[in-house]
MIKE-561778 format. One record per residue (C-alpha): z, y, x; residue number from 0. Coordinates in steps of 0.02 Angstrom, whole numbers, plus 50000, padded with zeros to 5 digits. Each point is the difference from the previous one (the first is absolute). Layout:
MIKE-561778
((Z, Y, X), NUM)
...
end
This chain:
MIKE-561778
((54415, 55287, 53651), 0)
((49906, 50104, 50127), 1)
((49955, 49911, 50162), 2)
((50057, 50067, 50167), 3)
((49855, 50084, 50092), 4)
((50002, 49976, 50188), 5)
((49884, 50100, 50113), 6)
((49946, 49976, 50179), 7)
((49943, 50131, 50125), 8)
((49956, 49958, 50179), 9)
((50035, 50135, 50129), 10)
((49930, 49986, 50174), 11)
((49932, 50086, 50155), 12)
((49825, 49940, 50041), 13)
((50020, 50031, 50188), 14)
((50130, 49859, 50013), 15)
((49936, 49825, 50036), 16)
((50010, 49854, 49880), 17)
((49922, 49947, 49836), 18)
((50084, 50130, 49891), 19)
((49868, 49995, 49862), 20)
((50002, 49809, 49998), 21)
((50189, 49998, 49983), 22)
((49992, 50123, 49856), 23)
((49865, 49896, 49913), 24)
((50105, 49843, 50025), 25)
((50154, 50084, 49927), 26)
((49898, 50058, 49851), 27)
((49937, 49824, 49965), 28)
((50173, 49924, 50019), 29)
((50083, 50130, 49888), 30)
((49866, 49976, 49867), 31)
((50041, 49814, 50000), 32)
((50187, 50034, 49996), 33)
((49978, 50120, 49854), 34)
((49915, 49861, 49902), 35)
((50141, 49878, 50036), 36)
((50143, 50120, 49968), 37)
((49925, 50100, 49857), 38)
((49994, 50178, 50068), 39)
((49851, 50117, 50006), 40)
((49932, 50033, 50174), 41)
((49899, 50153, 50049), 42)
((49938, 50033, 50177), 43)
((49941, 50167, 50065), 44)
((49816, 49964, 50036), 45)
((49992, 50053, 50184), 46)
((50110, 50025, 50154), 47)
((50111, 50154, 50008), 48)
((49957, 50091, 50161), 49)
((50045, 50182, 49969), 50)
((50116, 50113, 49902), 51)
((49855, 50035, 49881), 52)
((49983, 49812, 49969), 53)
((50188, 49988, 49971), 54)
((49989, 50140, 49871), 55)
((49863, 49901, 49913), 56)
((50116, 49849, 49996), 57)
((50134, 50105, 49916), 58)
((49876, 50054, 49866), 59)
((49939, 49820, 49982), 60)
((50178, 49934, 49979), 61)
((50032, 50125, 49862), 62)
((49832, 49970, 49915), 63)
((50023, 49811, 50005), 64)
((50183, 50015, 49944), 65)
((50062, 49894, 50146), 66)
((50186, 49960, 49996), 67)
((50020, 49941, 50180), 68)
((49892, 50047, 50149), 69)
((49995, 49878, 50145), 70)
((49942, 50087, 50160), 71)
((49926, 49886, 50131), 72)
((50008, 50078, 50172), 73)
((49869, 49898, 50094), 74)
((50016, 50109, 50154), 75)
((50106, 50147, 50051), 76)
((49961, 50133, 49870), 77)
((50047, 50183, 50009), 78)
((50165, 50049, 49919), 79)
((49915, 50130, 49893), 80)
((49909, 49862, 49907), 81)
((50166, 49922, 49951), 82)
((50073, 50168, 49951), 83)
((49852, 50032, 49886), 84)
((50006, 49824, 49926), 85)
((50186, 50018, 49962), 86)
((49957, 50130, 49868), 87)
((49914, 49863, 49899), 88)
((50167, 49926, 49951), 89)
((50043, 50114, 49854), 90)
((49951, 49868, 49873), 91)
((50100, 49871, 50099), 92)
((50156, 50110, 49994), 93)
((49978, 50032, 49814), 94)
((49980, 49815, 49964), 95)
((50153, 49959, 50107), 96)
((50105, 50126, 49902), 97)
((49941, 49923, 49835), 98)
((50048, 49826, 50059), 99)
((50172, 50063, 50055), 100)
((50026, 50084, 49830), 101)
((49959, 49838, 49909), 102)
((50116, 49901, 50115), 103)
((50144, 50121, 49970), 104)
((49976, 49992, 49810), 105)
((49992, 49810, 49997), 106)
((50157, 49986, 50109), 107)
((50099, 50109, 49879), 108)
end
């Protein structure tokens, strides 16, 4: 059986105060540990998402890595356009959800 692949992308604005990078690194470490305990694959985007161009790179990364579920950590107020761009990464998620629904419907019949 194929493992669930969970991704993480950290969006942020650098001009806001706080340890945004540190929080993202902490989340990455904790999700890596959780993946080991619960048996899912974990893939983190390798750097903070600061711009629409970065968000577009995340979308490509999600598709290339075949991520099923993208967790977006908003460490500081991030622009809405980042979220709009990231939402287009969910095609694989929708397709997987439809497959699961189809299997559930067949097994219920």
